[in-house]
N, C-alpha and C positions, 0 to 999 in steps of 0.2 A: 393841780392845774396842768393842763396839757399845753404844749407849745402850739402856737398858731400855724396852720398849714397854709402854704401859698399855692396858687394854682400850679398843677403839674407835679406836686410832691407826692410821695408815697404815704398812704395811710398806715398808722401803726398796726403791726400784726399782719400786714399783707405786703409782701415784697413784690416788686415788679417781676412779671413772668410767672409768678406763683398763682395760677388760676384756682379759685375756690373749687372744691369738689362738687358741691351741690349749690345751685343758685335758683332762687325763686324771684321772678320778675313780675311785678304787678303793673299793669298798664291802665291808666285812667281813661274815663269816658271822653274827656276833651281832647286827649291825644289821639284817640282812635277815630274821632270824628272831625278833627281839625276845626273844632268849634262850630261845626255845621250839623246838618241833619242826615248825613250819609257817612258810612265807614270809609276812612282814608286808606285805600288799598296800598298806596305807595308807602305809607308809614309801616304797615304790616310787612311789606316786602323788605324794607330796610331793617326792621326788627328781626326778620327771618335770617337775613344775611349775617347779622351780628351773632345770633344764636348759633348759626352754622360754624362760625369761627371759634366760638367757645367750645362747641362739641368737638371740634377738631383738636382742641387742647385737652380733651378727656373730661370736660365738665358736663355734668348732668344739669339740664335747665328745665324748669317748669314755669309756665306762664299762667298768671291769674288775670283774666281779661274781663273787661266791661264791654259795652257796645251792642249787646243783643237787642236792646230796646230801640236804639238808633237804627240798627240794621233792619228792623222790622217795619220802618215807616214806608219804604218804597213798595214792598209787596202788599202791605195793607192798602196803600193808595190804589194799587192795581185792581183790587176787588171792587172798587167803586161804591163801597158800602161803609166806608170808615165813619161816616156821619151817624151811623146807627149806635155808636158808643159814645159815652161821655168821656172826652179826652182827659178829664181829671180823675176818672174812676180807676180802681184797681183792675177790673176786667180788661179795660183798654190797655193798660200796661202789660198785663199778662198775654194778651193777644199779640202785642208788638214783640214781646220776648219770645213767644212761641214761633212766630214767623221769622224773627230775626236770628234765632239760634242757627237755623240751617244756612241762612245767608252768610252769617259770620264765619261759620266753620268752613263753608265753601271757599271763602277768601283765604282763611288760614291754610287750607289744604292746597290751594293753588300756589300761594306765595312760599309756603314752606317746602312744597314739592319741588319747586324750582331749584332748591338747594339740596335735594335728595333727602329731605326730612319728612317724617310722617307725624302729623299732629293727632292727638287722641283727645276727644272731648270728654270732660269729666264735670258733671253737674252735681253740686252738693248744696245742702241746706244746713242751718245751724244744728237742727236735730240730729242729722247724720253724724256730726262730730261729737255732739253731747253724749250720745250713746256709746258706751265702752265697746260694744260689738261693732257699731257703725264706724267708730274711730279705727278699730283694727282692720275692718274690711277696706276702708278707704286707703289706709296705709299700705296694706298688702297689694291693692290694685295699683297704686302709684309706684310702688317698688317694682312690680312686675312690668309696668310700662317703661320705666327707666331701664330695666334689665334688657328689654328687647330693642332699646334704642329709640323709642318714640318720645315725642315732646308732649307731655300732658298740657292741655289747654283747659284751665279750670274756671268755672264761673258759678256764681250763685244761681240756684234754680228758681229764677223769677217766675217761671211758668206756674209753679205750685205754691209759691210764697204768697200769703195774703196779708193785708194790712191788719186784720183783726188778730193775727198771731203775733202779739206784742213781743218785740225782742228777737224775732226770727230772721230779720234781715241783717246783713253784716255792715252796711254803710260804705257803699261804693267799693266794696271788696278789699278795703284796706285791712280790716280785721281778718277777713277770710285768708288773705295772703300770709298774715302772721301765724294763723292757726296751721296753715299748710306748711309753713317753714318749720314750725315746731314739730309737726307730725312726721316729717321726713328727715329731720336732723339737718336742715340746711345750714351751710356755712355763711351764706350771705342772702339777705332779702333786699331787693332793690325796688323802691316805690317810685315809679316814673310818673310825672305829671308835667304841667307846663311851668311850674315855678322852679326857680334855681335851687331851692333848698329851704331850710328853716331860717326865718329871719327874727330879729329881736322884736319886730312889730310888723304890721301889714305894710309891705313895700308899696302897695298901690295908693295908700292914703298917708303914709309917713315917709317923707323923703330921707329922714335920718335913719331909717331901718337898716340894720347891718346883717349880713349873712353870718350865721353861726356855722363854723366849719366842723366842729367836733362836739359831741356830747358824751360825757362820762356817765352821768346819772340824769334821769328824767325827774325833775322836781316840780313843785307847784308853780314856781316862777316861770319855768319853761312852758308848762301846760297853759298858763295864763297868756303867754306870748303867742301860743298857737291859736288862741281865740276860738270862737265857736262859729265862724263864718262858713257857709256852705256855698260852693261855687254854683254857677248857673245851670249846669247839666247833671253833674255827678251828685251822688248823695253824700259824698265825703267832703273833706276839707283838710286843712292842716291839723286841726284838732284830732281828727280820726287817724291821721297818719302817725301822729305822736303817740296816740293810744296803742296803735298797732306796733310801733317801735318798742314801747314799754313791754308789751307781751312777748315779742320775739327776743329782745335782748335779755329778758329775764330767764330765758331758757338757753342762753349761750349763742344766739345768732346775731351776727353783726347786721345792722340795718343802714341803708343809705337812701335819703330822699334827694332826688335829682331831677333835672329837666330832661324829658325825652327828646327835646329838640337839639341837645348837644350832639354833635357828630360822633358816632361810634361810642356812645356813652356806656353801653354795657361792656364792651371790650376794654375800654379804658379803666372803668371801675374795677373790673376783675383783674386787671394787671397792677392794681394798686394806686392808680392816679387819684389825687384828692379832688373829686368833683362833688358838688352838693354838700349835704350835711350828713356826717357819719355818726351813728349812734353805736357806741361800743357795748359789747355784752356786759351786763351787770352781774352775771353769775355764771358758774360753770354749767356744763351740760347736766340737765336734769334727767334722771332715769325715766323711762317711758311712761310708767303709770302716773308718776307725779306730774310729768309734763301734760298728760291728758287732763289731770285735775285742774291744772292752771288754765287750760283752754276753756274750761267751763265757768270761770269766775264771774263773768257777766250774767250768767244764768243762775247765780246763787239764790237759793230760796230763803236764806235767813242768816243770822249771825249769832254767835255765842261770845259773850264777854267773860274773860277769865281774870283771876286775881294775879297779883304780882308774882307769887310763888309759882303758879302754873305757867305764867308767861316765861319765866326764866327756865323752867324745866323743859318747856317745848323748844324754846329758842336755842338754849345753850347746851342742853343735855340730850336732846333728841328723844324725849319721852313722849308717850301717848297722852292724850287728854282724858283725864278722869273726871267723874262728876264732882268730886270734892273741890276742884279748882274753878268751877263755873259759877259766875255771879248772876248772870241772867241770860235769857235766850229771847231773840226777837225774830219775827217772821213766822211763816208756816212752812215747815219742811217735813219730809218723810224719811224713813230709814233708807240710806243709799243716795240721798241728795247731796249736792256739793254745798257746803256752808262756809261762811267766813269765820275766822277766829280773831278776835280783837283783844288787845291788852287793856289794862285799867284806864289808859289815856284815850281809849276809843279807836286807836290806830290798828287797822287790820294788818296782821303780820303773818298769817297763814290761812290756807284753805284746806278743806278736807272732806272726806265722805262721812256723813253722819251715820253712826251705828244705831241711833235712836231717833224717833220723831221729835218734833219741837214740843209736843205735849208731854212726852216722856222726859225730855231734858228738863223742862220746867219742874216736873215732879221730883226729879232726883238731884237737881243742882245743889251743890254744897254738901251732899251726903257721901258717905264712904261707899266704895264699890261693892262691899259685902252686903249693903242694904238694898241694892238695886232690885233684886228678885222679890224681896219682901214688899217694897213700895209699889212696884209695877205689876207684880203677879206674873211677870215673864222676864227673861233675861237674854241678851244677845252678846254677853261678854262684859268685862269690867270697864272697857273704854268707851267713851262717847265718840272719839275719833282715834283710831289706831295710828301709830306713828308711820306705818307702811302706807297708810292712805292719807297722808298729810304732806303738803308742799309749802315750805316757808317762802315768803316773798322778800325780795331785796328792799331794804328800807330806803326811801328817797331822802334827799337832803344834801348830798355831796355836791361840790362845785360842778357846774354843767359844762364848763369848757370856755375857751376864749372866742371872742368874735373876730371876724376878719375885717380889720380896719383899713386894709390896704386896697380895697376895691374901689 
């Protein structure tokens, strides 16, 4: 258990004045629009001022922004033909995003320029990060932008994302921000919204809900407390923020969920002040290739279940997954797809790149590696998943931290 933090205290592992080297800031839709139908330029101006102060302390800051759809409402209205599209349709949303991107970046350019900063627009989609080549290209671009002193302003590419592409949207950019944090080795991910942090229950409906100051492990109880509620404008909610925190902390990044309405919230968080809910890293830094594998877990095409012996060999001895240890394979996947690896209890404990298709795995499961070529008529090596292409996940279940009863 960790000690309860009181307002104004320093978070463990971050001393006052010790600004994180790399910070990713995700800004939600409601913050950017002040719960209205227009982008709140004053808020972006305040955000720019805080980021300028962090950059003056040698911090590199990346912004994951929402708001393009909201920013597109005004220019669409000026066309006089907005009634030609069904407001519930995907084309309508894409039109808003397309018109709104230029409006949104104009505001960022104006407000950031007032502080001598240059914003750089980066539009990404899930497929961009899922591809190993795309992952490296985005990483190299962001590294280059930071090198020249620009502030990357990142958003999901709503203009080309379509509803039929199941799983291709990130969910109010919460997950996108976690993927970006992992991709550029961020020290801190700050998820800014209108809520003060993570509560034991919905504070809007439960007067007894208490703010959780710190989280050591994200377990089922905490995910249940996050709920499945989606706010009125954004596509995310507390559940998506907790899911993003699980992804980022698993790769060694600290995550804080906090209210963007708190004065100087970014500067105060980066100086170590205990604001909102802090999620502490559940693991050490993961090497680049394995971190990339973890970014694709939600896109997994299937799962293989292994026996107890194979489970121990993978978890404790760092071995590769061989056909002999596989009990069954589920889903349809091809060679090179990311798959889940579960133990006898059904708990997923690793993810990896499959060296064989699901049909091949079904054919060779339980067999010796020397039999693979004979059974299949082809062979890509003795391993179904090589240890260099496997990333273990941190098991849930440890205490999640104390609540703040003093509020």
